[in-house]
N, C-alpha and C positions, 0 to 999 in steps of 0.2 A: 504493500500500500504506500509506503513512504519512500522506498528506495534508499538512497544514501543522503537524501536531503535532510538537513537539520532544521527542525521546526522550533521556533522560539517566538515570543511576542506576548500580546495581551489578550485575554478573554475574560468574559464575565460568567460567574456561576450564580445560580439562584439558590442562595443559602436557605436551608429549611430551619424551622424553629427547633430549639433544643440542642443545636449543634454549635459549638464555638467556631469562631473564624479559624483558629489554629487547627481545630478538628477537621474542617473542610480541606485545609491544605494537606494535612496528613492523609486524608482519604484520597485526594487527587494523586498524591505522590505514590501511594500504594498501588494504584492502577497504572500510573504512568511509568513507574520504574521497570516493570516487566513487559511493557507494551512494544509492539513492532513500530508504532509511530515514533516513539522517542528512543528507539535503539540506536540510531545514528548519533543522537546527542550524547547518550551514555558512552558509546564507543569513543567518541571524540574527547570526552572528558577524561576517560581512562588514559588515552594517549597523551593528553596534556599533562596529567599528573605524573606520568612516568618521567617527564623531563624536569620535575621539581628537584632541586638540590637539597642538601641537608638542612638549609635554612628554612625550608618549607616541609620538613619531614612530617610534621603533625597533619598537614593537609594531604600529603601524599598517601598516607595509609588510613585516612578517615573514610568511613562508610560512604559509598557513592550513592547519592539520590538525585533525581531530577530536581534542579534548582527551581523553587517556587516561592513566591511572596505575594502579599496582597496590598491593595492601595487604600486601606481604611477599614478598621474593625467594625463588625456588627455585633451587638450584644447577643447572647444565646436566645433571649426572648424575641429578637427581631428576625425577620426574614427578608429576602430580596437580593438585590444586586451586590455581589462581592467581586470587585475587580481583582483579577489574578494575573500575575506576571510569570512567564515561563522562561527559564534560561536568561538570555540577554534582555528579554523583555522586562525583567525586574528593574532595570535602570530607568524605565519610564514611569514607574509607579508613583514617583513623587509628583507627577503632573496631576494625579487624581486626588491628591490631598488638598489641593487648592481649588479644584473645580467645584461647581455648584452641585447640589444633590437634591432630589425630591423624595419626600417621605409621605406616607399616609399613616396617621396614628389615630387611635381611639382613646379618648380621654374620659375618665370616669370621675365624677364630682363627689364631694362629701367626705373624703378621707385623704390623708397623705401618709406616705411611708418613708422610712429612712433612706430608701434607694430611689424614691420618686416614681417607682413603677410597682406593678402588682406582684413582683417577686420578693418584695421586702416585707417588713413588719409594720403594722399600723402604729403610727406615732400619735396622731390626733385625728379627731373628726370635727366637722363643722356643719351648721345648717345648710341645706341645699334646696329647700322647697321654693325659694324665691328665684332660682336660676331658670331662665328661659332662653330660647334660641336668640331672641332679640338682644338680651343682655350679653350673651356670648359674642354675638356679632359686633356689638359696640365695643366690648373689651378688646377684641382683636386689633382694633385700630392702633393701639399703643405698641403692638408687636411688629408692625410693618416697617420696612425700610431699614436703616441703620440703627441698631439698638445696642445697648450694653446688657450682657448676660453673665450671670455668675454660675460657674460650673457646679454640679451637684457634689455633695460631700463624698458620696461613693463614686469616685472617678479616679483615673490613673494619673491625673496631673501631679507633678512633683513640686513640693515646696521644701526647699533646703534639702534636696536629695531624697526625700521620702514621699511616697504616694499618699494622696489624700485619704484613700480608703483605709490605709494603715493607721492613720490618726483616728479615724472613726471607729475602727475595729477595737482600738485600745481605749476608746472613750476619752480621748484627749483633744483639746483644742490645738489646731495647728499653731506653730510659733508666730506666724504672720497671717494677716487677713487673707481670705480667699477673694481676690480682687476680680471685678467684672472685666469682661473682655469684649471688644467690639465684634459684632457679627452682623450679617445682613440677611434680611428676609425679603426675597424678591417676589415670592408668591405665597398667599395665605388665604385659604377659603374653606368654608364648611361644606363638606360633601354630603353629610347626612346627620340629622338630629334624631336622637332616641329619647322619647318621652319615658318617664319612670314606668317600669313594669312592661316595657315593650322590647326589652333586650335581655341577654343572658350574661352581660359583663358584671363581674362581682369584685368587691374589695377582697384583699387577702383575709384569710380566716385567722391568721396568727397575729396577735397584738403583742407589743412589747410589755414585759412585766413592769410594774411601777418604777423600779430602780433604773432599768434601762431607759424607760420613757423619759424620766426626769433629765437624764444626761443628754439624750438626743434632742429633746425640746429646747434645752439650754443652748446647744450647739446651733440648732436651726434658727432660733430667735436672735442669737448673736450675729449670725451671718446675714439674716434679713435686715438687721438694723445698721449694717456697715454702710458707709457712704459709697456712692458710685464713683469709681476711680479706675483709671487705666492701670494695667499691670506695668511695673517699672522694670521688670526683668522677664526674660523668656523662660517660660516653664514648659519643659518638653514632655509631651504626652507620648511616651515611647510606644505604648501599645496601640495608639491610634495610627501611628505612622508605619505599622507593619513589621515590627521586630518580633512577631510571634514565631517566625521561622526558627529562631534560636531559643525562645523562652517558653513556648507552649502556653501562652497566657491569653486571657480574654480582656476586653476593654474594661469591664467593670466586674469585679468579683462579687458573687452573691455574699451577703454579709453574714458573718458569724455574730453571736450575741455581743452586745456592747457591755462590758463589765468595768465599772470605774476602778482604776488602779491596776487593772490587769496589763500585762505586757507580753506581747509575742516577740520572739527573737527577731531582730531586724534582718530582713532578707539581704543577701549579698548584693551590694550595689554593682551596677553594670556601667562600665565606661562607655560614654557615647561621644564619638568623634564629631564635633560640630561642623567639620568640613566635609563629612560624608553624608549621604542621604540614606533614607530607609531602604531604598531599593538595592543598595550595594551590600547585600547580605549573602551569606553562604547558604547552601541548600539546607532544607529542613533536617535537623538532626532528630533522631528518635529520643524523646524525653524520657527520663527515668520513669519506671513503672508507677511509682507513687505519685509523680506529677500528673501523669495521664489519668490515673484513677481519680485524683482530686478534681481535675478539670472537668471530667465527665460528670462527677457528682454535682458540680456547680452549674451544669448546663441543663438542669431539669427545667423544662419550658412551660409545660401546661399546668403545673400544680405548684403553688407556693408553699405546700406543706413541707415541714421539716421533721425528720424522724426524731422521736423523743430521746433516742439514744445519743443524739448530738448535744443534748442539753444537760446541764448539771442536775443531778437528782433533786437538789434543793430548790431549783427554779420552778416556778408555777406559772402556767399560762393564764393570763387574765381572761375571765369569762367574756364571751362576745355577745352583747345584747342583740336583740332582734330589731332591725331597722326597716323602714319602708324603702322600696327601691329608689335609687338615685337616678338622675338623668345622665346621659352620655352623649358624646359628639364625635363624629369622624371628621378629621381635618387633614387637608393637603397642605404641605409646606415645601417651598423651594428655597433653599438656604445656602449660605456660604460655608466654607470650611470652619470647623471649630464650634458649630452650633450643636447644642445638646437638646434633643427633643424631650428628654425627661425633665430638664429644667424648665422648658416651655410649659409642659403640662402642670408642673408645680406652680409656676408663676401665674398661669391663666386661672388656676383655681383661686389664688389669692385675689386676682383682679376682679373676679365676680363675687367677692365677699364670702368665699368658702374655702374648700381644699380641693386639690385635684391630683390625679396620678395617671401615669401612662399605662394603659391596659394592653395595647398591642402596637406593633410598629413594623411597617414594610418600607424598605428602601426601593422605590420603584424606578429610580434613575440615578446614575452617577456619571457625570460627564456625558459621553456619547452613547453609553450603554443603558438600556432599559430592559424591562422584563418581557419584551417581545421574544417569542420562541426562536426567531431568526437571529437574535443578538445575544442570547444567553443559554448557557449549558445547564440543563436541569440536573440537579444533584442525583436524582434517582436514575438518570441515564447510565451512570457509572456501573450500576449493578446489572445492567442488561448486556454487558460485555463490550469489548473493543470494537467488534463488528458494528455495533450500534453507535457508541460515542466517538469512535475514532474518526469517521468522516466528518462529524460535526466539529470536533476540535481542530482537525486539519483545515476545514473551511474557515473557521474563525481566525486561525493564525495566518493563513494565506491572505485573508482580507486585511489583517493588521499590517502585514508585510507590504501589500500594495499601497495602503494608506501612507505608510512612512516613506515609501519610494516616491510617491506623488508629492509629498511635502518637501522632500529633498530636491526634487526637480524644480519645484516652485520657488 
């Protein structure tokens, strides 16, 4: 099918719910490594490594995998376009970090969680009977155009070398304020309005115990009261820029309980060369078994339930009262790089005098790629065998090659 031609470039994969972005890369790699389509690439890489001297001895004998990276992480909860680079195509991934993206999200009113989505624990509730479609339409005006947005607590942004979710996990305030960042909302509209009792979207069943809730409420209130200001230093979100190939991480870890005074060992810090891009990475290495197991445990998508075995036997779950159904809304957003849909859901809930959380998320477009079958590889296609996915991947990569050749001529 492929002859001796080496196929490299960019393609988009339709990521399913419940799978991490790193998990998608590993799954692609599993099928690509032994395929006929990518055999010329593997053979060429073998030959290249044979020429390595002793100064590159570590790479010479490293397990050989097809080089794969991605151009922007999707949470396990989210589905949709995941731009993926193959071989030399990884050097173009940086272009997809700065491009616009289109999302469709469903926002549920009346409650907020520590993660700002339905996979977290309920921190507080607020009245929602007054919320109407007109009220939401009016509130959306303040989110259009160039706005300032504060990233969520549970994110991978680094402050003084430590990720925000690590501070939240320990129940500690970050040493400096989480500053707002400029983002642009080019398109924002309501696609569908759900009256109370007309939909099946629900709040998480698990609520924080009083001690956890007090700590998280204090952190949220402090963040909400901070002045609007630009960040005065670059804070690198390494997981957003596609370093999962080496780390096996996800953009936002599902949160363990917040316990005041507790302290997890600080993870080993990774050096990031500010002169290199996220695309210049080595092939996906197989992560340790414990890392894979933990990541897959964190990728539970359809249920926010957490096993009681993961909690201290002395912890007690707060009883969940019965509430009347809240309203929900489906919204389409076209946004710039760095935009957090979870933060938008949280902030919109506040803007209508209540609370809000993100119940679902679909990335329908990233740059030139959208969810049209002719532009995106379906994740399920991989299980149907190379005779099915091979021609599709070959066509996508040949199309990318023609596009780059045309741009070079122009």
